[in-house]
C-alpha positions as CSV (number, residue, x, y, z in Angstrom):
1,M,0.0,0.0,0.0
2,K,2.9,2.4,0.8
3,R,4.4,1.7,-2.7
4,L,1.1,2.6,-4.3
5,I,0.8,5.9,-2.4
6,A,4.4,6.8,-3.2
7,L,3.9,6.0,-6.9
8,L,0.7,8.1,-7.0
9,A,2.6,11.0,-5.3
10,L,5.4,10.9,-7.9
11,L,3.2,10.5,-10.9
12,P,2.4,14.2,-11.4
13,L,6.1,15.1,-11.2
14,A,7.1,12.5,-13.8
15,A,4.4,13.6,-16.2
16,G,5.3,17.3,-15.9
17,C,7.8,17.5,-18.6
18,T,6.8,16.7,-22.2
19,P,9.0,16.1,-25.2
20,H,9.2,18.6,-28.0
21,T,11.1,17.8,-31.2
22,T,12.5,19.6,-34.2
23,Q,13.0,18.1,-37.6
24,A,16.2,18.5,-39.7
25,T,14.9,21.6,-41.3
26,Q,13.1,23.1,-38.4
27,V,14.1,25.5,-35.6
28,G,12.3,25.5,-32.3
29,V,11.5,28.5,-30.2
30,R,10.6,28.1,-26.5
31,F,8.8,31.1,-24.9
32,N,8.8,31.2,-21.1
33,K,5.6,32.7,-19.7
34,I,7.0,33.7,-16.3
35,T,10.3,35.4,-17.4
36,R,9.0,36.5,-20.8
37,S,12.2,35.2,-22.4
38,S,12.7,33.1,-25.5
39,E,15.3,30.5,-26.4
40,T,16.1,29.2,-29.9
41,S,16.6,25.4,-30.2
42,D,18.8,23.6,-32.8
43,P,17.3,21.5,-35.6
44,G,17.0,17.7,-35.3
45,A,16.8,17.4,-31.5
46,T,14.4,16.6,-28.7
47,Y,13.8,18.9,-25.7
48,F,12.0,18.3,-22.5
49,F,10.3,21.1,-20.5
50,M,7.1,21.9,-18.6
51,P,4.3,22.9,-20.9
52,I,2.4,25.0,-18.3
53,I,5.0,27.7,-18.0
54,N,6.4,27.4,-21.6
55,D,5.1,27.7,-25.1
56,W,6.7,25.9,-28.0
57,A,6.7,26.8,-31.7
58,T,8.6,25.4,-34.7
59,Y,9.6,27.2,-37.8
60,D,10.7,25.6,-41.1
61,T,14.0,27.1,-42.2
62,S,13.8,25.6,-45.7
63,T,11.1,28.0,-46.8
64,Q,13.2,31.2,-46.3
65,N,14.1,33.3,-49.3
């Protein structure tokens, strides 16, 4: 019973971070809602962060003129 309670207590913490990916021709931009800062992410990678305090957008770099 104690293991079940411990597992249920840790479940929200483990589910807090979600993966966000960029393809080979995409650049990701993470916007932090609390600090109002932005961070550019490299193409072809996976990033983990909390979705409640962050927004995520991807932009395709192959369509630039």
